[in-house]
PDB file of N, CA, C, O and CB in Angstrom:
ATOM      1  N   ILE A   1      47.450 238.301 -70.130  1.00  0.00           N
ATOM      2  CA  ILE A   1      47.626 239.372 -69.152  1.00  0.00           C
ATOM      3  C   ILE A   1      48.720 240.331 -69.620  1.00  0.00           C
ATOM      4  O   ILE A   1      48.576 241.548 -69.508  1.00  0.00           O
ATOM      5  CB  ILE A   1      47.974 238.790 -67.760  1.00  0.00           C
ATOM      6  N   PHE A   2      49.813 239.774 -70.146  1.00  0.00           N
ATOM      7  CA  PHE A   2      50.923 240.622 -70.582  1.00  0.00           C
ATOM      8  C   PHE A   2      50.508 241.532 -71.739  1.00  0.00           C
ATOM      9  O   PHE A   2      50.784 242.731 -71.724  1.00  0.00           O
ATOM     10  CB  PHE A   2      52.117 239.758 -70.997  1.00  0.00           C
ATOM     11  N   ASN A   3      49.850 240.957 -72.729  1.00  0.00           N
ATOM     12  CA  ASN A   3      49.426 241.761 -73.887  1.00  0.00           C
ATOM     13  C   ASN A   3      48.445 242.849 -73.481  1.00  0.00           C
ATOM     14  O   ASN A   3      48.542 243.986 -73.943  1.00  0.00           O
ATOM     15  CB  ASN A   3      48.790 240.867 -74.954  1.00  0.00           C
ATOM     16  N   ARG A   4      47.513 242.503 -72.629  1.00  0.00           N
ATOM     17  CA  ARG A   4      46.520 243.488 -72.165  1.00  0.00           C
ATOM     18  C   ARG A   4      47.201 244.610 -71.384  1.00  0.00           C
ATOM     19  O   ARG A   4      46.836 245.779 -71.513  1.00  0.00           O
ATOM     20  CB  ARG A   4      45.444 242.804 -71.284  1.00  0.00           C
ATOM     21  N   SER A   5      48.178 244.247 -70.586  1.00  0.00           N
ATOM     22  CA  SER A   5      48.912 245.241 -69.814  1.00  0.00           C
ATOM     23  C   SER A   5      49.664 246.198 -70.738  1.00  0.00           C
ATOM     24  O   SER A   5      49.703 247.403 -70.489  1.00  0.00           O
ATOM     25  CB  SER A   5      49.889 244.554 -68.850  1.00  0.00           C
ATOM     26  N   LEU A   6      50.252 245.666 -71.792  1.00  0.00           N
ATOM     27  CA  LEU A   6      50.941 246.528 -72.760  1.00  0.00           C
ATOM     28  C   LEU A   6      49.960 247.430 -73.496  1.00  0.00           C
ATOM     29  O   LEU A   6      50.259 248.598 -73.745  1.00  0.00           O
ATOM     30  CB  LEU A   6      51.724 245.682 -73.766  1.00  0.00           C
ATOM     31  N   GLU A   7      48.790 246.898 -73.846  1.00  0.00           N
ATOM     32  CA  GLU A   7      47.779 247.700 -74.537  1.00  0.00           C
ATOM     33  C   GLU A   7      47.294 248.859 -73.679  1.00  0.00           C
ATOM     34  O   GLU A   7      47.114 249.973 -74.171  1.00  0.00           O
ATOM     35  CB  GLU A   7      46.598 246.828 -74.938  1.00  0.00           C
ATOM     36  N   LEU A   8      47.083 248.593 -72.390  1.00  0.00           N
ATOM     37  CA  LEU A   8      46.567 249.617 -71.483  1.00  0.00           C
ATOM     38  C   LEU A   8      47.663 250.487 -70.876  1.00  0.00           C
ATOM     39  O   LEU A   8      47.375 251.489 -70.221  1.00  0.00           O
ATOM     40  CB  LEU A   8      45.780 248.966 -70.380  1.00  0.00           C
ATOM     41  N   CYS A   9      48.923 250.103 -71.095  1.00  0.00           N
ATOM     42  CA  CYS A   9      50.071 250.807 -70.492  1.00  0.00           C
ATOM     43  C   CYS A   9      49.964 250.828 -68.975  1.00  0.00           C
ATOM     44  O   CYS A   9      50.275 251.832 -68.335  1.00  0.00           O
ATOM     45  CB  CYS A   9      50.164 252.249 -71.028  1.00  0.00           C
ATOM     46  N   GLU A  10      49.527 249.725 -68.411  1.00  0.00           N
ATOM     47  CA  GLU A  10      49.399 249.597 -66.959  1.00  0.00           C
ATOM     48  C   GLU A  10      49.960 248.255 -66.515  1.00  0.00           C
ATOM     49  O   GLU A  10      49.835 247.242 -67.204  1.00  0.00           O
ATOM     50  CB  GLU A  10      47.921 249.742 -66.518  1.00  0.00           C
ATOM     51  N   VAL A  11      50.576 248.281 -65.350  1.00  0.00           N
ATOM     52  CA  VAL A  11      51.065 247.050 -64.731  1.00  0.00           C
ATOM     53  C   VAL A  11      50.109 246.697 -63.599  1.00  0.00           C
ATOM     54  O   VAL A  11      49.817 247.544 -62.755  1.00  0.00           O
ATOM     55  CB  VAL A  11      52.545 247.211 -64.205  1.00  0.00           C
ATOM     56  N   PRO A  12      49.617 245.463 -63.568  1.00  0.00           N
ATOM     57  CA  PRO A  12      48.713 245.070 -62.478  1.00  0.00           C
ATOM     58  C   PRO A  12      49.381 245.246 -61.113  1.00  0.00           C
ATOM     59  O   PRO A  12      50.576 244.992 -60.964  1.00  0.00           O
ATOM     60  CB  PRO A  12      48.261 243.608 -62.658  1.00  0.00           C
ATOM     61  N   SER A  13      48.617 245.673 -60.139  1.00  0.00           N
ATOM     62  CA  SER A  13      49.178 245.954 -58.811  1.00  0.00           C
ATOM     63  C   SER A  13      49.794 244.716 -58.173  1.00  0.00           C
ATOM     64  O   SER A  13      50.742 244.832 -57.397  1.00  0.00           O
ATOM     65  CB  SER A  13      48.101 246.516 -57.897  1.00  0.00           C
ATOM     66  N   CYS A  14      49.272 243.537 -58.488  1.00  0.00           N
ATOM     67  CA  CYS A  14      49.843 242.321 -57.902  1.00  0.00           C
ATOM     68  C   CYS A  14      51.263 242.068 -58.415  1.00  0.00           C
ATOM     69  O   CYS A  14      52.048 241.401 -57.740  1.00  0.00           O
ATOM     70  CB  CYS A  14      48.948 241.112 -58.214  1.00  0.00           C
ATOM     71  N   PHE A  15      51.606 242.593 -59.603  1.00  0.00           N
ATOM     72  CA  PHE A  15      52.961 242.443 -60.131  1.00  0.00           C
ATOM     73  C   PHE A  15      53.940 243.385 -59.439  1.00  0.00           C
ATOM     74  O   PHE A  15      55.141 243.119 -59.407  1.00  0.00           O
ATOM     75  CB  PHE A  15      52.972 242.695 -61.635  1.00  0.00           C
ATOM     76  N   LYS A  16      53.436 244.480 -58.888  1.00  0.00           N
ATOM     77  CA  LYS A  16      54.288 245.515 -58.307  1.00  0.00           C
ATOM     78  C   LYS A  16      54.747 245.209 -56.888  1.00  0.00           C
ATOM     79  O   LYS A  16      55.617 245.898 -56.355  1.00  0.00           O
ATOM     80  CB  LYS A  16      53.564 246.818 -58.317  1.00  0.00           C
ATOM     81  N   ARG A  17      54.183 244.206 -56.286  1.00  0.00           N
ATOM     82  CA  ARG A  17      54.533 243.892 -54.899  1.00  0.00           C
ATOM     83  C   ARG A  17      55.919 243.261 -54.821  1.00  0.00           C
ATOM     84  O   ARG A  17      56.304 242.467 -55.679  1.00  0.00           O
ATOM     85  CB  ARG A  17      53.487 242.950 -54.278  1.00  0.00           C
ATOM     86  N   SER A  18      56.653 243.625 -53.789  1.00  0.00           N
ATOM     87  CA  SER A  18      57.950 243.010 -53.541  1.00  0.00           C
ATOM     88  C   SER A  18      58.171 242.923 -52.040  1.00  0.00           C
ATOM     89  O   SER A  18      57.541 243.634 -51.257  1.00  0.00           O
ATOM     90  CB  SER A  18      59.093 243.809 -54.225  1.00  0.00           C
ATOM     91  N   THR A  19      59.066 242.051 -51.666  1.00  0.00           N
ATOM     92  CA  THR A  19      59.430 241.886 -50.261  1.00  0.00           C
ATOM     93  C   THR A  19      60.851 242.385 -50.097  1.00  0.00           C
ATOM     94  O   THR A  19      61.745 241.975 -50.837  1.00  0.00           O
ATOM     95  CB  THR A  19      59.293 240.394 -49.793  1.00  0.00           C
ATOM     96  N   ILE A  20      61.067 243.270 -49.130  1.00  0.00           N
ATOM     97  CA  ILE A  20      62.398 243.815 -48.897  1.00  0.00           C
ATOM     98  C   ILE A  20      63.049 243.044 -47.759  1.00  0.00           C
ATOM     99  O   ILE A  20      62.508 242.950 -46.657  1.00  0.00           O
ATOM    100  CB  ILE A  20      62.337 245.336 -48.576  1.00  0.00           C
ATOM    101  N   ILE A  21      64.223 242.495 -48.051  1.00  0.00           N
ATOM    102  CA  ILE A  21      64.973 241.698 -47.088  1.00  0.00           C
ATOM    103  C   ILE A  21      66.252 242.453 -46.737  1.00  0.00           C
ATOM    104  O   ILE A  21      66.992 242.847 -47.638  1.00  0.00           O
ATOM    105  CB  ILE A  21      65.294 240.273 -47.654  1.00  0.00           C
ATOM    106  N   PRO A  22      66.532 242.665 -45.444  1.00  0.00           N
ATOM    107  CA  PRO A  22      67.801 243.295 -45.075  1.00  0.00           C
ATOM    108  C   PRO A  22      68.935 242.266 -45.138  1.00  0.00           C
ATOM    109  O   PRO A  22      68.858 241.207 -44.516  1.00  0.00           O
ATOM    110  CB  PRO A  22      67.712 243.918 -43.653  1.00  0.00           C
ATOM    111  N   VAL A  23      69.977 242.588 -45.889  1.00  0.00           N
ATOM    112  CA  VAL A  23      71.131 241.703 -46.033  1.00  0.00           C
ATOM    113  C   VAL A  23      72.329 242.400 -45.400  1.00  0.00           C
ATOM    114  O   VAL A  23      72.607 243.555 -45.722  1.00  0.00           O
ATOM    115  CB  VAL A  23      71.407 241.351 -47.544  1.00  0.00           C
ATOM    116  N   PRO A  24      73.044 241.717 -44.501  1.00  0.00           N
ATOM    117  CA  PRO A  24      74.186 242.365 -43.853  1.00  0.00           C
ATOM    118  C   PRO A  24      75.320 242.653 -44.840  1.00  0.00           C
ATOM    119  O   PRO A  24      75.631 241.833 -45.704  1.00  0.00           O
ATOM    120  CB  PRO A  24      74.704 241.493 -42.716  1.00  0.00           C
ATOM    121  N   LYS A  25      75.933 243.838 -44.695  1.00  0.00           N
ATOM    122  CA  LYS A  25      77.075 244.213 -45.519  1.00  0.00           C
ATOM    123  C   LYS A  25      78.361 243.619 -44.949  1.00  0.00           C
ATOM    124  O   LYS A  25      79.271 243.243 -45.689  1.00  0.00           O
ATOM    125  CB  LYS A  25      77.189 245.744 -45.620  1.00  0.00           C
ATOM    126  N   LYS A  26      78.417 243.541 -43.625  1.00  0.00           N
ATOM    127  CA  LYS A  26      79.615 243.082 -42.922  1.00  0.00           C
ATOM    128  C   LYS A  26      79.256 241.908 -42.022  1.00  0.00           C
ATOM    129  O   LYS A  26      78.082 241.596 -41.820  1.00  0.00           O
ATOM    130  CB  LYS A  26      80.249 244.231 -42.093  1.00  0.00           C
ATOM    131  N   THR A  27      80.288 241.263 -41.486  1.00  0.00           N
ATOM    132  CA  THR A  27      80.025 240.153 -40.566  1.00  0.00           C
ATOM    133  C   THR A  27      79.628 240.660 -39.185  1.00  0.00           C
ATOM    134  O   THR A  27      78.821 240.032 -38.500  1.00  0.00           O
ATOM    135  CB  THR A  27      81.255 239.249 -40.455  1.00  0.00           C
ATOM    136  N   LYS A  28      80.190 241.793 -38.775  1.00  0.00           N
ATOM    137  CA  LYS A  28      79.836 242.369 -37.473  1.00  0.00           C
ATOM    138  C   LYS A  28      78.835 243.498 -37.686  1.00  0.00           C
ATOM    139  O   LYS A  28      79.164 244.539 -38.254  1.00  0.00           O
ATOM    140  CB  LYS A  28      81.104 242.889 -36.722  1.00  0.00           C
ATOM    141  N   ILE A  29      77.626 243.279 -37.227  1.00  0.00           N
ATOM    142  CA  ILE A  29      76.555 244.261 -37.377  1.00  0.00           C
ATOM    143  C   ILE A  29      76.541 245.170 -36.152  1.00  0.00           C
ATOM    144  O   ILE A  29      76.409 244.703 -35.020  1.00  0.00           O
ATOM    145  CB  ILE A  29      75.174 243.562 -37.567  1.00  0.00           C
ATOM    146  N   LYS A  30      76.680 246.485 -36.396  1.00  0.00           N
ATOM    147  CA  LYS A  30      76.659 247.448 -35.298  1.00  0.00           C
ATOM    148  C   LYS A  30      75.440 248.360 -35.353  1.00  0.00           C
ATOM    149  O   LYS A  30      75.075 248.964 -34.345  1.00  0.00           O
ATOM    150  CB  LYS A  30      77.920 248.283 -35.318  1.00  0.00           C
ATOM    151  N   GLY A  31      74.812 248.466 -36.508  1.00  0.00           N
ATOM    152  CA  GLY A  31      73.654 249.341 -36.642  1.00  0.00           C
ATOM    153  C   GLY A  31      72.923 249.083 -37.943  1.00  0.00           C
ATOM    154  O   GLY A  31      73.272 248.184 -38.707  1.00  0.00           O
ATOM    155  N   LEU A  32      71.899 249.892 -38.179  1.00  0.00           N
ATOM    156  CA  LEU A  32      71.086 249.728 -39.381  1.00  0.00           C
ATOM    157  C   LEU A  32      71.863 250.009 -40.666  1.00  0.00           C
ATOM    158  O   LEU A  32      71.525 249.473 -41.721  1.00  0.00           O
ATOM    159  CB  LEU A  32      69.886 250.636 -39.310  1.00  0.00           C
ATOM    160  N   ASN A  33      72.897 250.841 -40.586  1.00  0.00           N
ATOM    161  CA  ASN A  33      73.688 251.160 -41.775  1.00  0.00           C
ATOM    162  C   ASN A  33      74.555 249.997 -42.238  1.00  0.00           C
ATOM    163  O   ASN A  33      75.148 250.055 -43.315  1.00  0.00           O
ATOM    164  CB  ASN A  33      74.561 252.358 -41.502  1.00  0.00           C
ATOM    165  N   ASP A  34      74.632 248.950 -41.440  1.00  0.00           N
ATOM    166  CA  ASP A  34      75.405 247.771 -41.817  1.00  0.00           C
ATOM    167  C   ASP A  34      74.576 246.772 -42.626  1.00  0.00           C
ATOM    168  O   ASP A  34      75.036 245.667 -42.912  1.00  0.00           O
ATOM    169  CB  ASP A  34      75.956 247.094 -40.575  1.00  0.00           C
ATOM    170  N   TYR A  35      73.366 247.160 -42.990  1.00  0.00           N
ATOM    171  CA  TYR A  35      72.496 246.332 -43.829  1.00  0.00           C
ATOM    172  C   TYR A  35      72.244 247.041 -45.149  1.00  0.00           C
ATOM    173  O   TYR A  35      72.280 248.269 -45.228  1.00  0.00           O
ATOM    174  CB  TYR A  35      71.155 246.025 -43.112  1.00  0.00           C
ATOM    175  N   ARG A  36      71.991 246.254 -46.176  1.00  0.00           N
ATOM    176  CA  ARG A  36      71.545 246.822 -47.451  1.00  0.00           C
ATOM    177  C   ARG A  36      70.220 246.167 -47.810  1.00  0.00           C
ATOM    178  O   ARG A  36      70.054 244.962 -47.617  1.00  0.00           O
ATOM    179  CB  ARG A  36      72.615 246.607 -48.591  1.00  0.00           C
ATOM    180  N   PRO A  37      69.282 246.939 -48.325  1.00  0.00           N
ATOM    181  CA  PRO A  37      67.978 246.365 -48.669  1.00  0.00           C
ATOM    182  C   PRO A  37      68.026 245.654 -50.025  1.00  0.00           C
ATOM    183  O   PRO A  37      68.599 246.160 -50.990  1.00  0.00           O
ATOM    184  CB  PRO A  37      66.900 247.464 -48.688  1.00  0.00           C
ATOM    185  N   VAL A  38      67.424 244.491 -50.071  1.00  0.00           N
ATOM    186  CA  VAL A  38      67.295 243.743 -51.320  1.00  0.00           C
ATOM    187  C   VAL A  38      65.809 243.479 -51.530  1.00  0.00           C
ATOM    188  O   VAL A  38      65.146 242.906 -50.667  1.00  0.00           O
ATOM    189  CB  VAL A  38      68.125 242.394 -51.287  1.00  0.00           C
ATOM    190  N   ALA A  39      65.291 243.898 -52.675  1.00  0.00           N
ATOM    191  CA  ALA A  39      63.873 243.710 -52.978  1.00  0.00           C
ATOM    192  C   ALA A  39      63.694 242.426 -53.783  1.00  0.00           C
ATOM    193  O   ALA A  39      64.300 242.250 -54.840  1.00  0.00           O
ATOM    194  CB  ALA A  39      63.302 244.930 -53.757  1.00  0.00           C
ATOM    195  N   LEU A  40      62.861 241.544 -53.270  1.00  0.00           N
ATOM    196  CA  LEU A  40      62.538 240.300 -53.965  1.00  0.00           C
ATOM    197  C   LEU A  40      61.220 240.490 -54.700  1.00  0.00           C
ATOM    198  O   LEU A  40      60.177 240.703 -54.082  1.00  0.00           O
ATOM    199  CB  LEU A  40      62.458 239.096 -52.971  1.00  0.00           C
ATOM    200  N   THR A  41      61.276 240.412 -56.019  1.00  0.00           N
ATOM    201  CA  THR A  41      60.064 240.562 -56.819  1.00  0.00           C
ATOM    202  C   THR A  41      59.622 239.194 -57.323  1.00  0.00           C
ATOM    203  O   THR A  41      60.386 238.229 -57.284  1.00  0.00           O
ATOM    204  CB  THR A  41      60.296 241.537 -58.007  1.00  0.00           C
ATOM    205  N   SER A  42      58.408 239.124 -57.787  1.00  0.00           N
ATOM    206  CA  SER A  42      57.867 237.845 -58.239  1.00  0.00           C
ATOM    207  C   SER A  42      58.478 237.440 -59.582  1.00  0.00           C
ATOM    208  O   SER A  42      58.942 238.280 -60.353  1.00  0.00           O
ATOM    209  CB  SER A  42      56.336 237.922 -58.353  1.00  0.00           C
ATOM    210  N   VAL A  43      58.465 236.158 -59.833  1.00  0.00           N
ATOM    211  CA  VAL A  43      58.959 235.628 -61.103  1.00  0.00           C
ATOM    212  C   VAL A  43      58.102 236.147 -62.254  1.00  0.00           C
ATOM    213  O   VAL A  43      58.608 236.388 -63.350  1.00  0.00           O
ATOM    214  CB  VAL A  43      58.962 234.081 -61.087  1.00  0.00           C
ATOM    215  N   VAL A  44      56.815 236.318 -62.004  1.00  0.00           N
ATOM    216  CA  VAL A  44      55.910 236.830 -63.039  1.00  0.00           C
ATOM    217  C   VAL A  44      56.326 238.245 -63.444  1.00  0.00           C
ATOM    218  O   VAL A  44      56.340 238.571 -64.631  1.00  0.00           O
ATOM    219  CB  VAL A  44      54.441 236.821 -62.537  1.00  0.00           C
ATOM    220  N   MET A  45      56.664 239.082 -62.465  1.00  0.00           N
ATOM    221  CA  MET A  45      57.071 240.457 -62.765  1.00  0.00           C
ATOM    222  C   MET A  45      58.391 240.481 -63.523  1.00  0.00           C
ATOM    223  O   MET A  45      58.553 241.261 -64.462  1.00  0.00           O
ATOM    224  CB  MET A  45      57.192 241.277 -61.474  1.00  0.00           C
ATOM    225  N   LYS A  46      59.327 239.640 -63.127  1.00  0.00           N
ATOM    226  CA  LYS A  46      60.606 239.582 -63.837  1.00  0.00           C
ATOM    227  C   LYS A  46      60.394 239.155 -65.284  1.00  0.00           C
ATOM    228  O   LYS A  46      61.026 239.697 -66.190  1.00  0.00           O
ATOM    229  CB  LYS A  46      61.575 238.614 -63.134  1.00  0.00           C
ATOM    230  N   SER A  47      59.517 238.197 -65.503  1.00  0.00           N
ATOM    231  CA  SER A  47      59.201 237.750 -66.867  1.00  0.00           C
ATOM    232  C   SER A  47      58.553 238.880 -67.656  1.00  0.00           C
ATOM    233  O   SER A  47      58.878 239.097 -68.823  1.00  0.00           O
ATOM    234  CB  SER A  47      58.268 236.517 -66.838  1.00  0.00           C
ATOM    235  N   PHE A  48      57.641 239.595 -67.016  1.00  0.00           N
ATOM    236  CA  PHE A  48      56.969 240.721 -67.661  1.00  0.00           C
ATOM    237  C   PHE A  48      57.977 241.799 -68.045  1.00  0.00           C
ATOM    238  O   PHE A  48      57.900 242.354 -69.141  1.00  0.00           O
ATOM    239  CB  PHE A  48      55.890 241.306 -66.736  1.00  0.00           C
ATOM    240  N   GLU A  49      58.920 242.102 -67.157  1.00  0.00           N
ATOM    241  CA  GLU A  49      59.937 243.111 -67.445  1.00  0.00           C
ATOM    242  C   GLU A  49      60.784 242.710 -68.648  1.00  0.00           C
ATOM    243  O   GLU A  49      61.124 243.555 -69.476  1.00  0.00           O
ATOM    244  CB  GLU A  49      60.830 243.331 -66.224  1.00  0.00           C
ATOM    245  N   LYS A  50      61.124 241.430 -68.749  1.00  0.00           N
ATOM    246  CA  LYS A  50      61.912 240.966 -69.892  1.00  0.00           C
ATOM    247  C   LYS A  50      61.117 241.071 -71.190  1.00  0.00           C
ATOM    248  O   LYS A  50      61.673 241.410 -72.234  1.00  0.00           O
ATOM    249  CB  LYS A  50      62.369 239.521 -69.674  1.00  0.00           C
ATOM    250  N   LEU A  51      59.825 240.783 -71.128  1.00  0.00           N
ATOM    251  CA  LEU A  51      58.981 240.920 -72.317  1.00  0.00           C
ATOM    252  C   LEU A  51      58.873 242.380 -72.753  1.00  0.00           C
ATOM    253  O   LEU A  51      58.926 242.681 -73.946  1.00  0.00           O
ATOM    254  CB  LEU A  51      57.583 240.349 -72.048  1.00  0.00           C
ATOM    255  N   VAL A  52      58.724 243.280 -71.790  1.00  0.00           N
ATOM    256  CA  VAL A  52      58.641 244.713 -72.106  1.00  0.00           C
ATOM    257  C   VAL A  52      59.965 245.192 -72.693  1.00  0.00           C
ATOM    258  O   VAL A  52      59.974 245.971 -73.647  1.00  0.00           O
ATOM    259  CB  VAL A  52      58.280 245.541 -70.840  1.00  0.00           C
ATOM    260  N   LEU A  53      61.075 244.734 -72.134  1.00  0.00           N
ATOM    261  CA  LEU A  53      62.386 245.119 -72.661  1.00  0.00           C
ATOM    262  C   LEU A  53      62.550 244.653 -74.102  1.00  0.00           C
ATOM    263  O   LEU A  53      63.008 245.419 -74.949  1.00  0.00           O
ATOM    264  CB  LEU A  53      63.508 244.541 -71.788  1.00  0.00           C
ATOM    265  N   ALA A  54      62.185 243.415 -74.388  1.00  0.00           N
ATOM    266  CA  ALA A  54      62.276 242.900 -75.760  1.00  0.00           C
ATOM    267  C   ALA A  54      61.366 243.693 -76.695  1.00  0.00           C
ATOM    268  O   ALA A  54      61.740 243.987 -77.830  1.00  0.00           O
ATOM    269  CB  ALA A  54      61.906 241.401 -75.801  1.00  0.00           C
ATOM    270  N   TYR A  55      60.185 244.033 -76.221  1.00  0.00           N
ATOM    271  CA  TYR A  55      59.228 244.826 -77.004  1.00  0.00           C
ATOM    272  C   TYR A  55      59.809 246.202 -77.330  1.00  0.00           C
ATOM    273  O   TYR A  55      59.730 246.658 -78.470  1.00  0.00           O
ATOM    274  CB  TYR A  55      57.894 244.980 -76.237  1.00  0.00           C
ATOM    275  N   LEU A  56      60.390 246.857 -76.327  1.00  0.00           N
ATOM    276  CA  LEU A  56      60.961 248.190 -76.539  1.00  0.00           C
ATOM    277  C   LEU A  56      62.190 248.143 -77.436  1.00  0.00           C
ATOM    278  O   LEU A  56      62.385 249.028 -78.269  1.00  0.00           O
ATOM    279  CB  LEU A  56      61.325 248.826 -75.205  1.00  0.00           C
ATOM    280  N   LYS A  57      63.018 247.116 -77.272  1.00  0.00           N
ATOM    281  CA  LYS A  57      64.191 246.985 -78.139  1.00  0.00           C
ATOM    282  C   LYS A  57      63.765 246.791 -79.587  1.00  0.00           C
ATOM    283  O   LYS A  57      64.399 247.320 -80.500  1.00  0.00           O
ATOM    284  CB  LYS A  57      65.074 245.812 -77.683  1.00  0.00           C
ATOM    285  N   ASN A  58      62.708 246.044 -79.794  1.00  0.00           N
ATOM    286  CA  ASN A  58      62.200 245.809 -81.144  1.00  0.00           C
ATOM    287  C   ASN A  58      61.714 247.115 -81.775  1.00  0.00           C
ATOM    288  O   ASN A  58      61.949 247.362 -82.958  1.00  0.00           O
ATOM    289  CB  ASN A  58      61.060 244.774 -81.117  1.00  0.00           C
ATOM    290  N   ILE A  59      61.044 247.939 -80.991  1.00  0.00           N
ATOM    291  CA  ILE A  59      60.513 249.210 -81.499  1.00  0.00           C
ATOM    292  C   ILE A  59      61.625 250.227 -81.735  1.00  0.00           C
ATOM    293  O   ILE A  59      61.651 250.890 -82.772  1.00  0.00           O
ATOM    294  CB  ILE A  59      59.485 249.784 -80.520  1.00  0.00           C
ATOM    295  N   THR A  60      62.534 250.350 -80.788  1.00  0.00           N
ATOM    296  CA  THR A  60      63.553 251.399 -80.862  1.00  0.00           C
ATOM    297  C   THR A  60      64.772 251.010 -81.677  1.00  0.00           C
ATOM    298  O   THR A  60      65.591 251.869 -82.002  1.00  0.00           O
ATOM    299  CB  THR A  60      63.988 251.775 -79.487  1.00  0.00           C
ATOM    300  N   GLY A  61      64.911 249.736 -82.015  1.00  0.00           N
ATOM    301  CA  GLY A  61      66.091 249.293 -82.755  1.00  0.00           C
ATOM    302  C   GLY A  61      66.300 250.045 -84.053  1.00  0.00           C
ATOM    303  O   GLY A  61      67.428 250.422 -84.369  1.00  0.00           O
ATOM    304  N   ALA A  62      65.251 250.271 -84.804  1.00  0.00           N
ATOM    305  CA  ALA A  62      65.359 250.970 -86.086  1.00  0.00           C
ATOM    306  C   ALA A  62      65.583 252.469 -85.906  1.00  0.00           C
ATOM    307  O   ALA A  62      66.042 253.140 -86.831  1.00  0.00           O
ATOM    308  CB  ALA A  62      64.106 250.736 -86.914  1.00  0.00           C
ATOM    309  N   LEU A  63      65.267 252.995 -84.739  1.00  0.00           N
ATOM    310  CA  LEU A  63      65.401 254.433 -84.504  1.00  0.00           C
ATOM    311  C   LEU A  63      66.816 254.832 -84.094  1.00  0.00           C
ATOM    312  O   LEU A  63      67.195 255.996 -84.225  1.00  0.00           O
ATOM    313  CB  LEU A  63      64.424 254.872 -83.439  1.00  0.00           C
ATOM    314  N   LEU A  64      67.592 253.878 -83.602  1.00  0.00           N
ATOM    315  CA  LEU A  64      68.929 254.198 -83.120  1.00  0.00           C
ATOM    316  C   LEU A  64      69.919 254.302 -84.274  1.00  0.00           C
ATOM    317  O   LEU A  64      69.827 253.574 -85.263  1.00  0.00           O
ATOM    318  CB  LEU A  64      69.397 253.148 -82.118  1.00  0.00           C
ATOM    319  N   ASP A  65      70.851 255.208 -84.126  1.00  0.00           N
ATOM    320  CA  ASP A  65      71.899 255.387 -85.126  1.00  0.00           C
ATOM    321  C   ASP A  65      72.762 254.126 -85.178  1.00  0.00           C
ATOM    322  O   ASP A  65      73.176 253.635 -84.128  1.00  0.00           O
ATOM    323  CB  ASP A  65      72.768 256.642 -84.805  1.00  0.00           C
ATOM    324  N   PRO A  66      73.043 253.591 -86.360  1.00  0.00           N
ATOM    325  CA  PRO A  66      73.861 252.377 -86.441  1.00  0.00           C
ATOM    326  C   PRO A  66      75.288 252.584 -85.944  1.00  0.00           C
ATOM    327  O   PRO A  66      75.985 251.612 -85.650  1.00  0.00           O
ATOM    328  CB  PRO A  66      73.895 251.880 -87.864  1.00  0.00           C
ATOM    329  N   LEU A  67      75.733 253.839 -85.847  1.00  0.00           N
ATOM    330  CA  LEU A  67      77.068 254.120 -85.328  1.00  0.00           C
ATOM    331  C   LEU A  67      77.076 254.315 -83.812  1.00  0.00           C
ATOM    332  O   LEU A  67      78.122 254.595 -83.227  1.00  0.00           O
ATOM    333  CB  LEU A  67      77.632 255.352 -86.003  1.00  0.00           C
ATOM    334  N   GLN A  68      75.930 254.170 -83.185  1.00  0.00           N
ATOM    335  CA  GLN A  68      75.839 254.276 -81.725  1.00  0.00           C
ATOM    336  C   GLN A  68      76.254 252.935 -81.129  1.00  0.00           C
ATOM    337  O   GLN A  68      75.563 251.932 -81.309  1.00  0.00           O
ATOM    338  CB  GLN A  68      74.385 254.675 -81.265  1.00  0.00           C
ATOM    339  N   PHE A  69      77.386 252.917 -80.415  1.00  0.00           N
ATOM    340  CA  PHE A  69      77.888 251.669 -79.847  1.00  0.00           C
ATOM    341  C   PHE A  69      77.844 251.651 -78.325  1.00  0.00           C
ATOM    342  O   PHE A  69      77.786 250.579 -77.723  1.00  0.00           O
ATOM    343  CB  PHE A  69      79.299 251.429 -80.310  1.00  0.00           C
ATOM    344  N   ALA A  70      77.870 252.812 -77.700  1.00  0.00           N
ATOM    345  CA  ALA A  70      77.885 252.863 -76.234  1.00  0.00           C
ATOM    346  C   ALA A  70      76.537 252.439 -75.673  1.00  0.00           C
ATOM    347  O   ALA A  70      75.488 252.772 -76.225  1.00  0.00           O
ATOM    348  CB  ALA A  70      78.243 254.278 -75.742  1.00  0.00           C
ATOM    349  N   TYR A  71      76.577 251.708 -74.579  1.00  0.00           N
ATOM    350  CA  TYR A  71      75.381 251.287 -73.840  1.00  0.00           C
ATOM    351  C   TYR A  71      74.460 250.385 -74.659  1.00  0.00           C
ATOM    352  O   TYR A  71      73.245 250.384 -74.463  1.00  0.00           O
ATOM    353  CB  TYR A  71      74.611 252.502 -73.380  1.00  0.00           C
ATOM    354  N   ARG A  72      75.040 249.632 -75.563  1.00  0.00           N
ATOM    355  CA  ARG A  72      74.259 248.677 -76.351  1.00  0.00           C
ATOM    356  C   ARG A  72      74.909 247.308 -76.236  1.00  0.00           C
ATOM    357  O   ARG A  72      76.127 247.194 -76.098  1.00  0.00           O
ATOM    358  CB  ARG A  72      74.157 249.121 -77.844  1.00  0.00           C
ATOM    359  N   ALA A  73      74.091 246.282 -76.293  1.00  0.00           N
ATOM    360  CA  ALA A  73      74.617 244.921 -76.229  1.00  0.00           C
ATOM    361  C   ALA A  73      75.408 244.609 -77.498  1.00  0.00           C
ATOM    362  O   ALA A  73      75.051 245.043 -78.593  1.00  0.00           O
ATOM    363  CB  ALA A  73      73.471 243.899 -76.038  1.00  0.00           C
ATOM    364  N   ASN A  74      76.471 243.861 -77.329  1.00  0.00           N
ATOM    365  CA  ASN A  74      77.347 243.418 -78.434  1.00  0.00           C
ATOM    366  C   ASN A  74      77.973 244.589 -79.142  1.00  0.00           C
ATOM    367  O   ASN A  74      78.734 244.401 -80.092  1.00  0.00           O
ATOM    368  CB  ASN A  74      76.569 242.575 -79.438  1.00  0.00           C
TER     369      ASN A  74
END
């Protein structure tokens, strides 16, 4: 499924679904602004995102200037 998705440049709609849970910011809730939304995505989607990230890093690694240090791991 992952390879096919990369070939077609499409993410299956079932991977895109998430559940939004309101999490309180403070102990005393007075209104809707005292909550922050947290989106829970599936483990499959998180795995897919990591595979895509590794794929893109592999492709773009040779294109980046070796003296570019900002916003890069290590």
